[in-house]
N, CA, C, O and CB atoms as a CASP TS submission, in Angstrom:
PFRMAT TS
TARGET T0000
AUTHOR 0000-0000-0000
METHOD Language model
MODEL 1
PARENT N/A
ATOM      1  N   UNK     1      87.565  90.585 147.117  1.00  0.00           N
ATOM      2  CA  UNK     1      86.443  90.098 146.335  1.00  0.00           C
ATOM      3  C   UNK     1      85.977  91.168 145.357  1.00  0.00           C
ATOM      4  O   UNK     1      86.091  92.370 145.596  1.00  0.00           O
ATOM      5  CB  UNK     1      85.294  89.670 147.252  1.00  0.00           C
ATOM      6  N   UNK     2      85.454  90.678 144.262  1.00  0.00           N
ATOM      7  CA  UNK     2      84.953  91.593 143.251  1.00  0.00           C
ATOM      8  C   UNK     2      83.520  91.968 143.551  1.00  0.00           C
ATOM      9  O   UNK     2      82.733  91.158 144.042  1.00  0.00           O
ATOM     10  CB  UNK     2      85.063  90.979 141.860  1.00  0.00           C
ATOM     11  N   UNK     3      83.210  93.163 143.257  1.00  0.00           N
ATOM     12  CA  UNK     3      81.855  93.657 143.450  1.00  0.00           C
ATOM     13  C   UNK     3      80.997  93.150 142.288  1.00  0.00           C
ATOM     14  O   UNK     3      81.478  93.146 141.155  1.00  0.00           O
ATOM     15  CB  UNK     3      81.826  95.225 143.539  1.00  0.00           C
ATOM     16  N   UNK     4      79.752  92.721 142.514  1.00  0.00           N
ATOM     17  CA  UNK     4      78.938  92.155 141.425  1.00  0.00           C
ATOM     18  C   UNK     4      78.676  93.147 140.289  1.00  0.00           C
ATOM     19  O   UNK     4      78.617  92.742 139.128  1.00  0.00           O
ATOM     20  CB  UNK     4      77.612  91.669 141.977  1.00  0.00           C
ATOM     21  N   UNK     5      78.522  94.413 140.595  1.00  0.00           N
ATOM     22  CA  UNK     5      78.290  95.394 139.539  1.00  0.00           C
ATOM     23  C   UNK     5      79.533  95.569 138.665  1.00  0.00           C
ATOM     24  O   UNK     5      79.449  95.808 137.460  1.00  0.00           O
ATOM     25  CB  UNK     5      77.878  96.741 140.145  1.00  0.00           C
ATOM     26  N   UNK     6      80.672  95.442 139.313  1.00  0.00           N
ATOM     27  CA  UNK     6      81.913  95.616 138.574  1.00  0.00           C
ATOM     28  C   UNK     6      82.088  94.476 137.561  1.00  0.00           C
ATOM     29  O   UNK     6      82.506  94.716 136.428  1.00  0.00           O
ATOM     30  CB  UNK     6      83.117  95.675 139.544  1.00  0.00           C
ATOM     31  N   UNK     7      81.774  93.253 137.957  1.00  0.00           N
ATOM     32  CA  UNK     7      81.922  92.125 137.033  1.00  0.00           C
ATOM     33  C   UNK     7      80.919  92.243 135.891  1.00  0.00           C
ATOM     34  O   UNK     7      81.234  91.910 134.748  1.00  0.00           O
ATOM     35  CB  UNK     7      81.734  90.781 137.775  1.00  0.00           C
ATOM     36  N   UNK     8      79.708  92.717 136.199  1.00  0.00           N
ATOM     37  CA  UNK     8      78.695  92.888 135.162  1.00  0.00           C
ATOM     38  C   UNK     8      79.182  93.927 134.139  1.00  0.00           C
ATOM     39  O   UNK     8      79.029  93.729 132.934  1.00  0.00           O
ATOM     40  CB  UNK     8      77.332  93.320 135.788  1.00  0.00           C
ATOM     41  N   UNK     9      79.749  95.002 134.607  1.00  0.00           N
ATOM     42  CA  UNK     9      80.267  96.036 133.718  1.00  0.00           C
ATOM     43  C   UNK     9      81.411  95.484 132.875  1.00  0.00           C
ATOM     44  O   UNK     9      81.525  95.803 131.691  1.00  0.00           O
ATOM     45  CB  UNK     9      80.737  97.261 134.527  1.00  0.00           C
ATOM     46  N   UNK    10      82.249  94.664 133.478  1.00  0.00           N
ATOM     47  CA  UNK    10      83.359  94.062 132.738  1.00  0.00           C
ATOM     48  C   UNK    10      82.854  93.176 131.608  1.00  0.00           C
ATOM     49  O   UNK    10      83.396  93.211 130.503  1.00  0.00           O
ATOM     50  CB  UNK    10      84.248  93.252 133.680  1.00  0.00           C
ATOM     51  N   UNK    11      81.824  92.383 131.875  1.00  0.00           N
ATOM     52  CA  UNK    11      81.309  91.490 130.832  1.00  0.00           C
ATOM     53  C   UNK    11      80.676  92.296 129.706  1.00  0.00           C
ATOM     54  O   UNK    11      80.800  91.927 128.538  1.00  0.00           O
ATOM     55  CB  UNK    11      80.283  90.502 131.419  1.00  0.00           C
ATOM     56  N   UNK    12      80.002  93.387 130.040  1.00  0.00           N
ATOM     57  CA  UNK    12      79.404  94.237 129.007  1.00  0.00           C
ATOM     58  C   UNK    12      80.503  94.834 128.134  1.00  0.00           C
ATOM     59  O   UNK    12      80.382  94.859 126.910  1.00  0.00           O
ATOM     60  CB  UNK    12      78.543  95.363 129.645  1.00  0.00           C
ATOM     61  N   UNK    13      81.560  95.308 128.752  1.00  0.00           N
ATOM     62  CA  UNK    13      82.676  95.891 128.013  1.00  0.00           C
ATOM     63  C   UNK    13      83.317  94.824 127.132  1.00  0.00           C
ATOM     64  O   UNK    13      83.655  95.091 125.979  1.00  0.00           O
ATOM     65  CB  UNK    13      83.723  96.502 128.982  1.00  0.00           C
ATOM     66  N   UNK    14      83.485  93.614 127.672  1.00  0.00           N
ATOM     67  CA  UNK    14      84.099  92.538 126.899  1.00  0.00           C
ATOM     68  C   UNK    14      83.239  92.164 125.697  1.00  0.00           C
ATOM     69  O   UNK    14      83.770  91.935 124.610  1.00  0.00           O
ATOM     70  CB  UNK    14      84.327  91.312 127.784  1.00  0.00           C
ATOM     71  N   UNK    15      81.927  92.098 125.872  1.00  0.00           N
ATOM     72  CA  UNK    15      81.035  91.754 124.770  1.00  0.00           C
ATOM     73  C   UNK    15      81.081  92.839 123.695  1.00  0.00           C
ATOM     74  O   UNK    15      81.127  92.545 122.501  1.00  0.00           O
ATOM     75  CB  UNK    15      79.589  91.560 125.280  1.00  0.00           C
ATOM     76  N   UNK    16      81.069  94.079 124.131  1.00  0.00           N
ATOM     77  CA  UNK    16      81.120  95.174 123.164  1.00  0.00           C
ATOM     78  C   UNK    16      82.454  95.171 122.418  1.00  0.00           C
ATOM     79  O   UNK    16      82.506  95.414 121.212  1.00  0.00           O
ATOM     80  CB  UNK    16      80.906  96.528 123.869  1.00  0.00           C
ATOM     81  N   UNK    17      83.509  94.897 123.141  1.00  0.00           N
ATOM     82  CA  UNK    17      84.812  94.908 122.492  1.00  0.00           C
ATOM     83  C   UNK    17      84.921  93.752 121.495  1.00  0.00           C
ATOM     84  O   UNK    17      85.575  93.894 120.462  1.00  0.00           O
ATOM     85  CB  UNK    17      85.935  94.823 123.541  1.00  0.00           C
ATOM     86  N   UNK    18      84.291  92.610 121.788  1.00  0.00           N
ATOM     87  CA  UNK    18      84.307  91.499 120.833  1.00  0.00           C
ATOM     88  C   UNK    18      83.566  91.891 119.562  1.00  0.00           C
ATOM     89  O   UNK    18      84.034  91.627 118.455  1.00  0.00           O
ATOM     90  CB  UNK    18      83.677  90.232 121.454  1.00  0.00           C
ATOM     91  N   UNK    19      82.402  92.527 119.729  1.00  0.00           N
ATOM     92  CA  UNK    19      81.639  92.962 118.563  1.00  0.00           C
ATOM     93  C   UNK    19      82.438  94.003 117.780  1.00  0.00           C
ATOM     94  O   UNK    19      82.493  93.989 116.551  1.00  0.00           O
ATOM     95  CB  UNK    19      80.265  93.537 118.989  1.00  0.00           C
ATOM     96  N   UNK    20      83.046  94.894 118.535  1.00  0.00           N
ATOM     97  CA  UNK    20      83.851  95.950 117.902  1.00  0.00           C
ATOM     98  C   UNK    20      85.011  95.318 117.131  1.00  0.00           C
ATOM     99  O   UNK    20      85.313  95.728 116.010  1.00  0.00           O
ATOM    100  CB  UNK    20      84.387  96.959 118.969  1.00  0.00           C
ATOM    101  N   UNK    21      85.653  94.331 117.729  1.00  0.00           N
ATOM    102  CA  UNK    21      86.778  93.668 117.064  1.00  0.00           C
ATOM    103  C   UNK    21      86.316  92.981 115.781  1.00  0.00           C
ATOM    104  O   UNK    21      86.992  93.051 114.754  1.00  0.00           O
ATOM    105  CB  UNK    21      87.436  92.642 118.009  1.00  0.00           C
ATOM    106  N   UNK    22      85.165  92.321 115.845  1.00  0.00           N
ATOM    107  CA  UNK    22      84.648  91.638 114.661  1.00  0.00           C
ATOM    108  C   UNK    22      84.345  92.641 113.546  1.00  0.00           C
ATOM    109  O   UNK    22      84.642  92.388 112.379  1.00  0.00           O
ATOM    110  CB  UNK    22      83.383  90.836 115.015  1.00  0.00           C
ATOM    111  N   UNK    23      83.757  93.768 113.910  1.00  0.00           N
ATOM    112  CA  UNK    23      83.463  94.796 112.912  1.00  0.00           C
ATOM    113  C   UNK    23      84.752  95.383 112.339  1.00  0.00           C
ATOM    114  O   UNK    23      84.857  95.639 111.139  1.00  0.00           O
ATOM    115  CB  UNK    23      82.600  95.910 113.527  1.00  0.00           C
ATOM    116  N   UNK    24      85.727  95.590 113.220  1.00  0.00           N
ATOM    117  CA  UNK    24      87.007  96.126 112.761  1.00  0.00           C
ATOM    118  C   UNK    24      87.681  95.160 111.788  1.00  0.00           C
ATOM    119  O   UNK    24      88.272  95.584 110.795  1.00  0.00           O
ATOM    120  CB  UNK    24      87.933  96.406 113.957  1.00  0.00           C
ATOM    121  N   UNK    25      87.588  93.859 112.078  1.00  0.00           N
ATOM    122  CA  UNK    25      88.193  92.870 111.196  1.00  0.00           C
ATOM    123  C   UNK    25      87.501  92.861 109.837  1.00  0.00           C
ATOM    124  O   UNK    25      88.150  92.682 108.807  1.00  0.00           O
ATOM    125  CB  UNK    25      88.133  91.478 111.833  1.00  0.00           C
ATOM    126  N   UNK    26      86.185  93.054 109.836  1.00  0.00           N
ATOM    127  CA  UNK    26      85.447  93.092 108.571  1.00  0.00           C
ATOM    128  C   UNK    26      85.843  94.327 107.759  1.00  0.00           C
ATOM    129  O   UNK    26      86.004  94.250 106.541  1.00  0.00           O
ATOM    130  CB  UNK    26      83.922  93.086 108.831  1.00  0.00           C
ATOM    131  N   UNK    27      85.997  95.454 108.436  1.00  0.00           N
ATOM    132  CA  UNK    27      86.313  96.713 107.762  1.00  0.00           C
ATOM    133  C   UNK    27      87.802  96.876 107.479  1.00  0.00           C
ATOM    134  O   UNK    27      88.209  97.791 106.764  1.00  0.00           O
ATOM    135  CB  UNK    27      85.830  97.872 108.593  1.00  0.00           C
ATOM    136  N   UNK    28      88.598  95.997 108.037  1.00  0.00           N
ATOM    137  CA  UNK    28      90.044  96.104 107.898  1.00  0.00           C
ATOM    138  C   UNK    28      90.448  95.914 106.434  1.00  0.00           C
ATOM    139  O   UNK    28      89.895  95.066 105.734  1.00  0.00           O
ATOM    140  CB  UNK    28      90.753  95.067 108.797  1.00  0.00           C
ATOM    141  N   UNK    29      91.390  96.690 105.994  1.00  0.00           N
ATOM    142  CA  UNK    29      91.872  96.585 104.619  1.00  0.00           C
ATOM    143  C   UNK    29      92.746  95.346 104.517  1.00  0.00           C
ATOM    144  O   UNK    29      93.695  95.165 105.280  1.00  0.00           O
ATOM    145  CB  UNK    29      92.660  97.868 104.188  1.00  0.00           C
ATOM    146  N   UNK    30      92.406  94.507 103.565  1.00  0.00           N
ATOM    147  CA  UNK    30      93.162  93.275 103.399  1.00  0.00           C
ATOM    148  C   UNK    30      94.396  93.554 102.557  1.00  0.00           C
ATOM    149  O   UNK    30      94.327  94.251 101.544  1.00  0.00           O
ATOM    150  CB  UNK    30      92.292  92.172 102.750  1.00  0.00           C
ATOM    151  N   UNK    31      95.523  93.005 102.984  1.00  0.00           N
ATOM    152  CA  UNK    31      96.759  93.186 102.234  1.00  0.00           C
ATOM    153  C   UNK    31      96.846  92.100 101.169  1.00  0.00           C
ATOM    154  O   UNK    31      96.641  90.916 101.437  1.00  0.00           O
ATOM    155  CB  UNK    31      98.002  93.148 103.175  1.00  0.00           C
ATOM    156  N   UNK    32      97.151  92.535  99.972  1.00  0.00           N
ATOM    157  CA  UNK    32      97.243  91.612  98.851  1.00  0.00           C
ATOM    158  C   UNK    32      98.699  91.550  98.406  1.00  0.00           C
ATOM    159  O   UNK    32      99.396  92.564  98.388  1.00  0.00           O
ATOM    160  CB  UNK    32      96.310  92.048  97.674  1.00  0.00           C
ATOM    161  N   UNK    33      99.145  90.363  98.052  1.00  0.00           N
ATOM    162  CA  UNK    33     100.523  90.201  97.607  1.00  0.00           C
ATOM    163  C   UNK    33     100.733  90.971  96.310  1.00  0.00           C
ATOM    164  O   UNK    33      99.849  91.018  95.455  1.00  0.00           O
ATOM    165  CB  UNK    33     100.870  88.705  97.416  1.00  0.00           C
ATOM    166  N   UNK    34     101.912  91.576  96.171  1.00  0.00           N
ATOM    167  CA  UNK    34     102.208  92.348  94.967  1.00  0.00           C
ATOM    168  C   UNK    34     102.327  91.414  93.764  1.00  0.00           C
ATOM    169  O   UNK    34     102.748  90.264  93.887  1.00  0.00           O
ATOM    170  CB  UNK    34     103.508  93.168  95.150  1.00  0.00           C
ATOM    171  N   UNK    35     101.953  91.931  92.615  1.00  0.00           N
ATOM    172  CA  UNK    35     102.035  91.148  91.389  1.00  0.00           C
ATOM    173  C   UNK    35     103.497  90.956  91.003  1.00  0.00           C
ATOM    174  O   UNK    35     104.331  91.841  91.200  1.00  0.00           O
ATOM    175  CB  UNK    35     101.252  91.833  90.244  1.00  0.00           C
ATOM    176  N   UNK    36     103.785  89.798  90.456  1.00  0.00           N
ATOM    177  CA  UNK    36     105.147  89.513  90.028  1.00  0.00           C
ATOM    178  C   UNK    36     105.428  90.256  88.729  1.00  0.00           C
ATOM    179  O   UNK    36     104.560  90.363  87.863  1.00  0.00           O
ATOM    180  CB  UNK    36     105.369  87.988  89.852  1.00  0.00           C
ATOM    181  N   UNK    37     106.644  90.765  88.602  1.00  0.00           N
ATOM    182  CA  UNK    37     107.015  91.476  87.385  1.00  0.00           C
ATOM    183  C   UNK    37     107.206  90.465  86.259  1.00  0.00           C
ATOM    184  O   UNK    37     107.833  89.421  86.436  1.00  0.00           O
ATOM    185  CB  UNK    37     108.306  92.317  87.600  1.00  0.00           C
ATOM    186  N   UNK    38     106.651  90.801  85.105  1.00  0.00           N
ATOM    187  CA  UNK    38     106.786  89.928  83.950  1.00  0.00           C
ATOM    188  C   UNK    38     107.711  90.575  82.933  1.00  0.00           C
ATOM    189  O   UNK    38     107.747  91.797  82.791  1.00  0.00           O
ATOM    190  CB  UNK    38     105.409  89.626  83.321  1.00  0.00           C
ATOM    191  N   UNK    39     108.453  89.740  82.234  1.00  0.00           N
ATOM    192  CA  UNK    39     109.353  90.242  81.214  1.00  0.00           C
ATOM    193  C   UNK    39     108.554  90.679  79.996  1.00  0.00           C
ATOM    194  O   UNK    39     107.501  90.118  79.691  1.00  0.00           O
ATOM    195  CB  UNK    39     110.392  89.177  80.829  1.00  0.00           C
ATOM    196  N   UNK    40     109.071  91.692  79.306  1.00  0.00           N
ATOM    197  CA  UNK    40     108.402  92.146  78.092  1.00  0.00           C
ATOM    198  C   UNK    40     108.606  91.100  77.002  1.00  0.00           C
ATOM    199  O   UNK    40     109.691  90.529  76.886  1.00  0.00           O
ATOM    200  CB  UNK    40     108.940  93.537  77.639  1.00  0.00           C
ATOM    201  N   UNK    41     107.585  90.847  76.211  1.00  0.00           N
ATOM    202  CA  UNK    41     107.756  89.862  75.134  1.00  0.00           C
ATOM    203  C   UNK    41     108.699  90.396  74.061  1.00  0.00           C
ATOM    204  O   UNK    41     108.747  91.596  73.791  1.00  0.00           O
ATOM    205  CB  UNK    41     106.393  89.498  74.507  1.00  0.00           C
ATOM    206  N   UNK    42     109.441  89.482  73.463  1.00  0.00           N
ATOM    207  CA  UNK    42     110.381  89.888  72.423  1.00  0.00           C
ATOM    208  C   UNK    42     109.622  90.187  71.144  1.00  0.00           C
ATOM    209  O   UNK    42     108.628  89.534  70.827  1.00  0.00           O
ATOM    210  CB  UNK    42     111.448  88.797  72.181  1.00  0.00           C
ATOM    211  N   UNK    43     110.102  91.182  70.417  1.00  0.00           N
ATOM    212  CA  UNK    43     109.455  91.541  69.160  1.00  0.00           C
ATOM    213  C   UNK    43     109.812  90.505  68.095  1.00  0.00           C
ATOM    214  O   UNK    43     110.961  90.080  67.977  1.00  0.00           O
ATOM    215  CB  UNK    43     109.876  92.968  68.706  1.00  0.00           C
ATOM    216  N   UNK    44     108.816  90.118  67.339  1.00  0.00           N
ATOM    217  CA  UNK    44     109.032  89.140  66.283  1.00  0.00           C
ATOM    218  C   UNK    44     109.170  89.879  64.963  1.00  0.00           C
ATOM    219  O   UNK    44     108.230  90.526  64.501  1.00  0.00           O
ATOM    220  CB  UNK    44     107.873  88.103  66.224  1.00  0.00           C
ATOM    221  N   UNK    45     110.355  89.778  64.355  1.00  0.00           N
ATOM    222  CA  UNK    45     110.578  90.423  63.058  1.00  0.00           C
ATOM    223  C   UNK    45     111.241  89.413  62.133  1.00  0.00           C
ATOM    224  O   UNK    45     112.155  88.694  62.536  1.00  0.00           O
ATOM    225  CB  UNK    45     111.457  91.716  63.202  1.00  0.00           C
ATOM    226  N   UNK    46     110.770  89.363  60.885  1.00  0.00           N
ATOM    227  CA  UNK    46     111.345  88.441  59.909  1.00  0.00           C
ATOM    228  C   UNK    46     112.586  89.060  59.270  1.00  0.00           C
ATOM    229  O   UNK    46     113.700  88.573  59.460  1.00  0.00           O
ATOM    230  CB  UNK    46     110.304  88.075  58.825  1.00  0.00           C
ATOM    231  N   UNK    47     112.387  90.129  58.517  1.00  0.00           N
ATOM    232  CA  UNK    47     113.500  90.822  57.868  1.00  0.00           C
ATOM    233  C   UNK    47     113.371  92.314  58.114  1.00  0.00           C
ATOM    234  O   UNK    47     112.289  92.890  57.997  1.00  0.00           O
ATOM    235  CB  UNK    47     113.538  90.520  56.347  1.00  0.00           C
ATOM    236  N   UNK    48     114.484  92.924  58.455  1.00  0.00           N
ATOM    237  CA  UNK    48     114.455  94.368  58.693  1.00  0.00           C
ATOM    238  C   UNK    48     114.376  95.132  57.371  1.00  0.00           C
ATOM    239  O   UNK    48     113.885  96.261  57.340  1.00  0.00           O
ATOM    240  CB  UNK    48     115.700  94.808  59.489  1.00  0.00           C
ATOM    241  N   UNK    49     114.855  94.529  56.279  1.00  0.00           N
ATOM    242  CA  UNK    49     114.839  95.199  54.977  1.00  0.00           C
ATOM    243  C   UNK    49     113.411  95.417  54.493  1.00  0.00           C
ATOM    244  O   UNK    49     113.111  96.446  53.889  1.00  0.00           O
ATOM    245  CB  UNK    49     115.626  94.382  53.943  1.00  0.00           C
ATOM    246  N   UNK    50     112.533  94.461  54.753  1.00  0.00           N
ATOM    247  CA  UNK    50     111.143  94.591  54.322  1.00  0.00           C
ATOM    248  C   UNK    50     110.479  95.785  54.990  1.00  0.00           C
ATOM    249  O   UNK    50     109.691  96.496  54.366  1.00  0.00           O
ATOM    250  CB  UNK    50     110.362  93.311  54.632  1.00  0.00           C
ATOM    251  N   UNK    51     110.794  95.999  56.243  1.00  0.00           N
ATOM    252  CA  UNK    51     110.184  97.109  56.976  1.00  0.00           C
ATOM    253  C   UNK    51     110.600  98.453  56.390  1.00  0.00           C
ATOM    254  O   UNK    51     109.790  99.378  56.327  1.00  0.00           O
ATOM    255  CB  UNK    51     110.567  97.044  58.457  1.00  0.00           C
ATOM    256  N   UNK    52     111.859  98.571  55.958  1.00  0.00           N
ATOM    257  CA  UNK    52     112.325  99.851  55.423  1.00  0.00           C
ATOM    258  C   UNK    52     111.645 100.164  54.091  1.00  0.00           C
ATOM    259  O   UNK    52     111.409 101.332  53.780  1.00  0.00           O
ATOM    260  CB  UNK    52     113.853  99.835  55.247  1.00  0.00           C
ATOM    261  N   UNK    53     111.327  99.135  53.302  1.00  0.00           N
ATOM    262  CA  UNK    53     110.648  99.368  52.033  1.00  0.00           C
ATOM    263  C   UNK    53     109.203  99.789  52.260  1.00  0.00           C
ATOM    264  O   UNK    53     108.672 100.603  51.504  1.00  0.00           O
ATOM    265  CB  UNK    53     110.700  98.114  51.160  1.00  0.00           C
ATOM    266  N   UNK    54     108.575  99.258  53.268  1.00  0.00           N
ATOM    267  CA  UNK    54     107.178  99.560  53.542  1.00  0.00           C
ATOM    268  C   UNK    54     106.998 100.982  54.067  1.00  0.00           C
ATOM    269  O   UNK    54     105.956 101.604  53.861  1.00  0.00           O
ATOM    270  CB  UNK    54     106.617  98.564  54.540  1.00  0.00           C
ATOM    271  N   UNK    55     108.023 101.486  54.743  1.00  0.00           N
ATOM    272  CA  UNK    55     107.911 102.837  55.300  1.00  0.00           C
ATOM    273  C   UNK    55     107.816 103.858  54.181  1.00  0.00           C
ATOM    274  O   UNK    55     108.511 103.743  53.171  1.00  0.00           O
ATOM    275  CB  UNK    55     109.110 103.156  56.215  1.00  0.00           C
ATOM    276  N   UNK    56     106.982 104.831  54.350  1.00  0.00           N
ATOM    277  CA  UNK    56     106.784 105.876  53.356  1.00  0.00           C
ATOM    278  C   UNK    56     107.991 106.801  53.358  1.00  0.00           C
ATOM    279  O   UNK    56     108.457 107.233  54.412  1.00  0.00           O
ATOM    280  CB  UNK    56     105.482 106.669  53.631  1.00  0.00           C
ATOM    281  N   UNK    57     108.481 107.094  52.182  1.00  0.00           N
ATOM    282  CA  UNK    57     109.609 108.015  52.098  1.00  0.00           C
ATOM    283  C   UNK    57     109.106 109.432  52.264  1.00  0.00           C
ATOM    284  O   UNK    57     108.045 109.799  51.760  1.00  0.00           O
ATOM    285  CB  UNK    57     110.363 107.856  50.760  1.00  0.00           C
ATOM    286  N   UNK    58     109.876 110.209  52.970  1.00  0.00           N
ATOM    287  CA  UNK    58     109.462 111.578  53.239  1.00  0.00           C
ATOM    288  C   UNK    58     109.472 112.405  51.958  1.00  0.00           C
ATOM    289  O   UNK    58     108.509 113.110  51.656  1.00  0.00           O
ATOM    290  CB  UNK    58     110.373 112.217  54.294  1.00  0.00           C
ATOM    291  N   UNK    59     110.564 112.315  51.213  1.00  0.00           N
ATOM    292  CA  UNK    59     110.662 113.011  49.927  1.00  0.00           C
ATOM    293  C   UNK    59     111.428 112.079  48.988  1.00  0.00           C
ATOM    294  O   UNK    59     112.605 111.800  49.216  1.00  0.00           O
ATOM    295  CB  UNK    59     111.383 114.430  50.069  1.00  0.00           C
ATOM    296  N   UNK    60     110.778 111.606  47.955  1.00  0.00           N
ATOM    297  CA  UNK    60     111.470 110.678  47.042  1.00  0.00           C
ATOM    298  C   UNK    60     112.711 111.328  46.438  1.00  0.00           C
ATOM    299  O   UNK    60     112.796 112.551  46.320  1.00  0.00           O
ATOM    300  CB  UNK    60     110.520 110.217  45.916  1.00  0.00           C
ATOM    301  N   UNK    61     113.673 110.483  46.056  1.00  0.00           N
ATOM    302  CA  UNK    61     114.917 110.996  45.473  1.00  0.00           C
ATOM    303  C   UNK    61     114.622 111.725  44.165  1.00  0.00           C
ATOM    304  O   UNK    61     113.748 111.316  43.400  1.00  0.00           O
ATOM    305  CB  UNK    61     115.927 109.845  45.233  1.00  0.00           C
ATOM    306  N   UNK    62     115.357 112.804  43.916  1.00  0.00           N
ATOM    307  CA  UNK    62     115.175 113.567  42.688  1.00  0.00           C
ATOM    308  C   UNK    62     114.157 114.683  42.831  1.00  0.00           C
ATOM    309  O   UNK    62     114.119 115.589  41.998  1.00  0.00           O
ATOM    310  CB  UNK    62     114.760 112.653  41.580  1.00  0.00           C
ATOM    311  N   UNK    63     113.347 114.641  43.848  1.00  0.00           N
ATOM    312  CA  UNK    63     112.353 115.693  44.043  1.00  0.00           C
ATOM    313  C   UNK    63     112.994 116.801  44.864  1.00  0.00           C
ATOM    314  O   UNK    63     113.572 116.552  45.922  1.00  0.00           O
ATOM    315  CB  UNK    63     111.065 115.142  44.744  1.00  0.00           C
ATOM    316  N   UNK    64     112.885 118.021  44.369  1.00  0.00           N
ATOM    317  CA  UNK    64     113.527 119.136  45.063  1.00  0.00           C
ATOM    318  C   UNK    64     112.691 119.596  46.244  1.00  0.00           C
ATOM    319  O   UNK    64     111.502 119.303  46.374  1.00  0.00           O
ATOM    320  CB  UNK    64     113.761 120.302  44.102  1.00  0.00           C
ATOM    321  N   UNK    65     113.377 120.322  47.083  1.00  0.00           N
ATOM    322  CA  UNK    65     112.711 120.856  48.262  1.00  0.00           C
ATOM    323  C   UNK    65     111.776 121.982  47.832  1.00  0.00           C
ATOM    324  O   UNK    65     112.148 122.798  46.989  1.00  0.00           O
ATOM    325  CB  UNK    65     113.745 121.360  49.310  1.00  0.00           C
ATOM    326  N   UNK    66     110.578 122.039  48.391  1.00  0.00           N
ATOM    327  CA  UNK    66     109.664 123.118  48.000  1.00  0.00           C
ATOM    328  C   UNK    66     110.209 124.474  48.451  1.00  0.00           C
ATOM    329  O   UNK    66     110.961 124.555  49.422  1.00  0.00           O
ATOM    330  CB  UNK    66     108.257 122.882  48.598  1.00  0.00           C
ATOM    331  N   UNK    67     109.822 125.546  47.735  1.00  0.00           N
ATOM    332  CA  UNK    67     110.329 126.878  48.115  1.00  0.00           C
ATOM    333  C   UNK    67     109.849 127.269  49.517  1.00  0.00           C
ATOM    334  O   UNK    67     108.735 126.948  49.931  1.00  0.00           O
ATOM    335  CB  UNK    67     109.875 127.944  47.086  1.00  0.00           C
ATOM    336  N   UNK    68     110.731 127.971  50.224  1.00  0.00           N
ATOM    337  CA  UNK    68     110.373 128.384  51.580  1.00  0.00           C
ATOM    338  C   UNK    68     109.389 129.533  51.539  1.00  0.00           C
ATOM    339  O   UNK    68     109.439 130.376  50.643  1.00  0.00           O
ATOM    340  CB  UNK    68     111.620 128.783  52.376  1.00  0.00           C
ATOM    341  N   UNK    69     108.508 129.563  52.497  1.00  0.00           N
ATOM    342  CA  UNK    69     107.534 130.641  52.588  1.00  0.00           C
ATOM    343  C   UNK    69     108.192 131.796  53.330  1.00  0.00           C
ATOM    344  O   UNK    69     108.681 131.628  54.447  1.00  0.00           O
ATOM    345  CB  UNK    69     106.221 130.173  53.308  1.00  0.00           C
ATOM    346  N   UNK    70     108.202 132.965  52.705  1.00  0.00           N
ATOM    347  CA  UNK    70     108.836 134.125  53.324  1.00  0.00           C
ATOM    348  C   UNK    70     107.860 134.720  54.327  1.00  0.00           C
ATOM    349  O   UNK    70     106.721 135.044  53.991  1.00  0.00           O
ATOM    350  CB  UNK    70     109.259 135.185  52.254  1.00  0.00           C
ATOM    351  N   UNK    71     108.316 134.855  55.544  1.00  0.00           N
ATOM    352  CA  UNK    71     107.468 135.428  56.587  1.00  0.00           C
ATOM    353  C   UNK    71     108.163 136.653  57.143  1.00  0.00           C
ATOM    354  O   UNK    71     109.347 136.616  57.479  1.00  0.00           O
ATOM    355  CB  UNK    71     107.170 134.394  57.717  1.00  0.00           C
ATOM    356  N   UNK    72     107.433 137.710  57.231  1.00  0.00           N
ATOM    357  CA  UNK    72     108.005 138.947  57.756  1.00  0.00           C
ATOM    358  C   UNK    72     107.463 139.184  59.149  1.00  0.00           C
ATOM    359  O   UNK    72     106.299 138.912  59.444  1.00  0.00           O
ATOM    360  CB  UNK    72     107.692 140.151  56.832  1.00  0.00           C
ATOM    361  N   UNK    73     108.325 139.691  59.987  1.00  0.00           N
ATOM    362  CA  UNK    73     107.873 140.036  61.333  1.00  0.00           C
ATOM    363  C   UNK    73     106.951 141.237  61.236  1.00  0.00           C
ATOM    364  O   UNK    73     107.101 142.063  60.335  1.00  0.00           O
ATOM    365  CB  UNK    73     109.076 140.331  62.281  1.00  0.00           C
ATOM    366  N   UNK    74     106.006 141.345  62.145  1.00  0.00           N
ATOM    367  CA  UNK    74     104.939 142.336  62.078  1.00  0.00           C
ATOM    368  C   UNK    74     105.378 143.782  62.007  1.00  0.00           C
ATOM    369  O   UNK    74     104.734 144.609  62.653  1.00  0.00           O
ATOM    370  CB  UNK    74     104.080 142.178  63.230  1.00  0.00           C
ATOM    371  N   UNK    75     106.396 144.155  61.296  1.00  0.00           N
ATOM    372  CA  UNK    75     106.766 145.550  61.284  1.00  0.00           C
ATOM    373  C   UNK    75     107.157 146.011  60.010  1.00  0.00           C
ATOM    374  O   UNK    75     107.499 147.183  59.856  1.00  0.00           O
ATOM    375  CB  UNK    75     107.796 145.821  62.185  1.00  0.00           C
TER
END
């Protein structure tokens, strides 16, 4: 036979563990499904020739290279 104090202690432990479980479930980190990978959208271009004309030329044709700056080492 079970002792009455022992059963009372068991019920107290069970009640506390239920409360503890409920709190643990609330604090538990929820796992979220990973996001699906999406494909990159394709670039929309009309004509590639138009883009090359719009780009700024670094040095127009016929223009000479500027003279180099002479730098001497510190001696």
